[in-house]
C-alpha positions, -999 to +999 in steps of 0.1 A: +515+471+199+526+472+162+512+497+136+493+470+117+475+458+149+465+494+157+453+498+121+433+466+124+417+478+157+407+511+141+393+492+112+372+470+133+358+499+152+350+519+121+333+489+106+313+483+136+302+520+137+291+517+101+271+485+108+255+500+139+244+532+119+230+510+092+210+489+116+197+519+135+184+534+103+168+501+093+150+501+126+139+536+121+126+528+086+107+497+099+091+517+128+082+550+109+056+538+085+031+567+086+036+594+060+026+631+062+038+666+053+055+686+081+064+723+083+100+731+093+094+756+123+129+758+138+164+743+140+178+732+173+215+739+174+238+716+192+276+713+193+287+677+185+321+660+188+332+643+157+352+610+155+384+631+150+375+649+183+368+682+166+336+702+175+310+711+149+277+729+151+248+706+141+213+717+131+184+694+141+152+703+122+121+709+144+090+699+125+053+705+131+028+681+116-006+667+121-014+630+128-051+618+132-061+654+139-035+660+166-007+685+160+028+674+170+060+694+171+092+673+174+130+675+168+147+652+144+170+626+158+194+633+129+214+665+128+228+683+098+260+702+094+242+729+074+206+742+073+194+722+043+158+735+044+143+770+049+119+778+078+083+772+066+093+746+040+068+717+039+088+684+039+077+648+037+083+627+068+077+592+080+065+590+116+061+561+141+023+555+144+029+541+179+048+573+189+041+601+164+069+623+179+094+599+163+100+606+126+125+605+098+127+629+069+116+612+037+145+608+012+172+618+037+202+595+030+227+611+053+227+583+078+231+556+052+259+575+035+277+579+068+272+542+076+287+533+042+317+556+046+325+543+082+321+506+070+341+511+038+369+530+057+370+503+083+372+475+058+400+494+040+419+498+073+415+461+081+426+450+047+456+473+048+466+460+082+465+425+070+485+433+039+511+454+058+522+425+080 
């Protein structure tokens, strides 16, 4: 397999990852329509493998909030490479009215930025592979 074919395959994979991340976030935004304030009560620490096969410690915010009089405590589905907020901070969230334990942090653009970076890198790899022939 030639170098430009390998580069094209990598480009297609990276672009696909970017598109999948983008679509996943759009589904989250569509489903999480209830808005409330949540208190950051903890971080769940997990080791995550990165695309380059390196390991990194990720911090998943654990939030406590009230919906229709009931108190929920849930872990974010999106991790952070650093502790962005302080314990006890009140943070706006959007939750899923059908399943209030699902939420996204209001204004968090990390997933969309990652999606853009993956897709852009993939497109550049594909374009480079086609021009390197």
